[in-house]
Steps between C-alpha positions, in 0.01 A plus 500: 500500500356796689313313770614461858310256719444605859253392763400521865713324759358526852479871593698605192267585211740509206816289494689280258469185708818317386723803564331602826491151654854393402649837604324487837613141567863583413500815712339334803732203464804722499378696804464176699836367380680832557348556844537148643830409337663840454859371519436216255311734265781752520763239421301344218412821315833670567677199351270509196556875467877452518488231232299722264715810548826303476418278203261722301641845558598515133135445402376795709778719359400414143131553579532848651730621221263365233219686674691830473574443131137419429378812684734722301394332175127540572538865603697596187326279243175551312326287765524801730201661324262222606272616780395279791133522419328682216733704283292811583497450877662731753676366812270397784711674766704820501877467469558598864248248638626230264860551615393500863310172471762310300770629735303390808441153359848454352714618788304516821710478811826416324565868440514583871651172613789475253547859380750574776609151601602345167757762389649493852522121493679490164727782621611301804509163318561557126516193274817637338778713647569658838217590735408852617692690230391748232504217246288287732253793525466523120462124474235500774285749310555315171388168645198656674395665173549168319270315741223763493540633146424400144523123550234493772261735323549325166357179651204693639450678167494181293255317727271803539508582128415145399207494741372842394535420130312169508228645724437838337580409138389138478221487758659225709474490883741716700682191616844346451356215294390741226860579405544141378206511257709532178676174594233274650174663391187402694706272723561808714159421651619154601767362731788695344320828564403399853863406575654833401231693688558292815875571471418870473276490810767309694777746412283805565371383837835389639698790360269755661467306826879479531534875451219565747655275767854634461385862464312519830837445666620823337184684610556366851858638491364841404244501781767385744720801419200736503292390796706229671253234383657160575625296206299186569300239314175622656553854372588370152188283480295801612656704219415226249139507622481879460656498152272216393196691626603808302563286190154345535341845514694609192432189293130505590479859373626384160771610263405865450392594852744284696823396328521805272457750784755328723747487211455874442569562870810278482645696212425831676675388821792363296551839337479675840759267657736517204474880494580520870803270469636686198457852640633427850758244389815541287305644205792555265638152565158342438459671162859432391497136609157433348627610158821301542316192629278500192807524275681220684190281477458561127865420423507185714155356431621256234797349690310501831182371336681199355743444787475139616812447718631247248862607551500592869356174628307686772132463592411860594245532221282213616429693822445834328459551126351162409286514813367837385425374147309202641320727748386743228378208289303359793336844550434556129155329487369727775660819368424407139128439555464819703689722253300351213176573686582873528649550150210488258521763226878542489707420192760225521774763462360717779439197721846349448698819549284606794523173695865447414640848568284713730496288821865407442605866487316575825664196658847607388452844648373346826801267523732795441329722760497231769750226421747724316502761778542229765801356314642852457471561875684176575778604263540824697495337843347235722132589542389153610298435184695191400451357849127570474481295178697219659252489789175546308445603136172672581650734761750662259260769376409598858868525592561726199227752586647539850757729337231725349292771665146413612599137556182401686251641245696351209520161673123513552450592134715202394301263723172634356638451147608144578152419622333662199731316258405179677131575477522576126708186437259286701180634347649490148602138555155411636338660197729308262456164674125548494509575126712191432275272705187654344597405146650836409198707609624860534238588762466194724250484791591684820463196724777328306727806535428490875598133514837542328596821684424330834687187396818697432501644851425167667779321310752774582413490870512119525832464321656797682407337832627159386820633345400379155545821299844397378354181357220702343742733324700205370177333385406812302838486324455129424154573355658774291715253307220325306337838446826625346445240228143630459638854456732380224209330321291812558755714313480276194119488511476878522729555201304244300168665581631852437616398153148399405350810661733730309417325172124532559546860610680586178258314272190651661642849475564436132141378462376816669701717265362324191144454630314818412181377666662447840292688757772569754667816621847349484698197393547411867122469551482277193779281641327475837183365338688235305767397752404521865306219664364702791513412871483134601176345613480352847277194466336334797577130511714232661 
């Protein structure tokens, strides 16, 4: 049960051969297909994406709402006392570092790319009602909060919690396959386990590569406004090479010295930028609207969360809400594995509330400070922000800061933040892919990290040059659909395993109380000895 077979494959000393080989073949195959037949690939995967979002939107809506209900239940129930690890352990990382790392992995560039653009877009093209009105402004903030709020983080929380629980409590590999153990037992080490891990590698690689390819266009826009750097393919490929190089340095330094430090810097720069925008912007409006936006979101979360356009006959949701749900699901293996890796020692209650609420609150404040202020400005007059979104989503934030003092330094700070978010997303993804292809090893060899970090940059550059990024994004959504079914199964497996854990926890504490000869300092130490399996063994073999 607790053995993972890995072996040498060429220059790579420790890989799970079925997962590594199949993942590599699929990725290389898609690169060739997407680069040589970009139009056909775009048509094929966009059609498949449209079919999934049109016909199975109801399934994604049910899934994300079930995830929220399960998170609330776990946080408030007696399961919340169970610790991810020994009952006497303390968290591996401080709260600040933990928040920084899960925020960097879970959001990445989306914060800077969509924080200004999405509220403006919904303001100028609301799904319901008249555009560019006060009601459209409220609706724009509500929809943006919906897409980046509880539903998204509930999916991440469930996947990460299941992984952390089965790894730290049951001694199974830190791999997607382990979450299915209560249902299929040792078959997780066979084809079923290999399949779900390959799906996870596929979704992680293509999700991050898509963000990397699209995001360099935003960085290029920033450099164009700062230094007059031309907005060309050559510049964008050069930026990809630089970001990839930085990601390689970070991932080679490891989790504590590389990813953790960059995440701490990201959070520091985020606080600096937010502080600047609040102090020099419409401070009173920001505070008032943030409070009101939270209230509007809380009162509308149920109707918006279950809204499915059944009575309107429109298809707006397939391009926005359902797309977002599928996108978060496709990212959940990557984010889930990474958050699980950094969460040892936290209780289920602390973990669930932390992952669910803390990044979401920061996001909401960011959307209010940038998107909310931009919408407010457009309500007061024509500042050209709507036109900026119509021309290029990524340029909206740069257009906004033109109306603030110190425009050039702030633009430079934003560009630096975009690049750092990219680096942390890329090195986190490389670390996760390496763990998945190394049988769940939490400290895989450096040469394998180097391989996956380099691969991400090469894929992004090739598909950006060939015009295949649109197909790649659609492919990630298509891959997210089967994984959505895995997430649903994962929820059931976790509840089933937690029920047994809680029963054993209770019985062993009762045994401790009645056992006068027990040589332990506490009931929790007694439970640890009788319940935990310890870390998984990585066994050399084929």
